[in-house]
C-alpha positions as CSV (number, residue, x, y, z in Angstrom):
1,M,47.3,-42.1,77.9
2,I,44.0,-41.3,76.6
3,A,42.9,-38.2,74.7
4,R,39.3,-37.2,75.2
5,M,37.9,-34.7,72.6
6,W,34.4,-33.1,72.2
7,R,33.1,-30.3,69.9
8,G,30.5,-27.7,69.9
9,W,29.4,-24.5,68.0
10,V,28.4,-21.2,69.6
11,R,27.4,-17.9,68.1
12,T,30.7,-16.0,67.7
13,E,29.5,-13.2,69.9
14,D,29.0,-15.6,72.8
15,R,32.4,-17.0,72.4
16,D,34.1,-15.4,75.1
17,A,31.2,-15.9,77.6
18,Y,31.1,-19.5,76.8
19,V,34.6,-20.0,77.2
20,D,34.6,-18.5,80.6
21,Y,31.5,-20.6,81.5
22,I,33.2,-24.0,80.4
23,N,36.5,-23.0,82.1
24,Q,34.4,-22.6,85.4
25,T,32.6,-25.9,84.9
26,G,33.8,-28.6,82.5
27,I,37.6,-27.8,82.5
28,T,37.6,-27.3,86.3
29,E,35.9,-30.7,86.8
30,Y,38.2,-32.3,84.4
31,R,41.2,-31.1,86.1
32,A,39.7,-32.0,89.6
33,T,39.1,-35.6,88.6
34,P,41.8,-38.2,89.7
35,G,43.6,-39.6,86.6
36,N,43.2,-36.4,84.7
37,Q,46.6,-35.2,83.1
38,G,45.3,-31.8,82.0
39,A,42.7,-30.2,79.9
40,Q,42.6,-27.7,77.1
41,M,39.9,-25.6,75.1
42,L,40.4,-24.6,71.6
43,T,38.2,-22.2,69.5
44,R,38.0,-21.3,65.8
45,D,35.9,-18.5,64.4
46,L,34.0,-19.6,61.3
47,D,32.8,-17.5,58.5
48,D,29.2,-17.9,59.3
49,G,28.9,-16.0,62.7
50,R,29.7,-19.4,64.5
51,T,32.7,-20.3,66.6
52,E,33.8,-24.1,66.8
53,V,34.9,-25.0,70.4
54,V,37.0,-28.2,71.0
55,T,37.6,-29.3,74.5
56,L,40.6,-31.7,74.8
57,S,41.4,-33.7,78.0
58,W,44.1,-36.1,78.8
59,W,43.8,-39.3,81.0
60,S,45.9,-42.0,82.4
61,S,43.2,-44.6,81.6
62,R,39.6,-45.1,80.3
63,D,38.7,-46.3,83.7
64,E,39.8,-43.0,85.1
65,I,37.6,-41.1,82.7
66,R,34.6,-42.9,84.2
67,G,35.1,-40.8,87.5
68,F,34.2,-37.7,85.4
69,A,31.9,-39.1,82.6
70,G,30.0,-41.9,84.1
71,D,29.8,-45.5,83.1
72,D,29.4,-44.8,79.3
73,I,32.4,-42.6,78.6
74,E,31.3,-42.1,74.9
75,V,28.3,-39.8,75.8
76,A,29.0,-36.2,76.2
77,R,28.3,-34.5,79.5
78,F,26.6,-31.1,79.5
79,Y,26.0,-28.4,82.1
80,P,22.9,-26.4,82.9
81,E,23.8,-23.4,80.9
82,D,24.9,-25.2,77.7
83,D,21.5,-24.8,76.1
84,R,22.0,-21.0,76.4
85,Y,25.2,-21.0,74.3
86,L,25.4,-23.9,72.1
87,V,23.7,-23.7,68.6
88,D,25.1,-27.2,67.8
89,R,27.0,-29.9,69.6
90,E,28.2,-33.4,69.2
91,T,26.4,-35.7,71.8
92,T,29.3,-38.3,71.8
93,V,32.9,-37.8,72.8
94,L,35.8,-39.2,70.9
95,H,38.6,-41.0,72.6
96,F,42.2,-41.7,71.3
97,E,45.3,-43.5,72.3
98,V,48.2,-41.1,72.6
99,A,50.8,-42.7,70.4
100,S,53.6,-40.0,70.8
101,G,54.1,-37.1,72.9
102,P,55.6,-33.5,72.4
């Protein structure tokens, strides 16, 4: 199994709206892609008016990630309203081999 992780930062005042937006776009698309084993979003309020957002998704293989991300699975995928919310973002995505489960 492969874990896929991306991070971005929003204004804390926009946290709830961004979480709703990503649930309706990215998380929904992750879960609808064949080979996806689940997706989660994590948030962490920082002390500077920003909230860090992490998306985690679980995949059967790197080949199946391509069904969501395209040929270059290391490049982050963004949605039309992301610019409205994000104050900073990673433009690449990290992938990890899952070595052990819960």
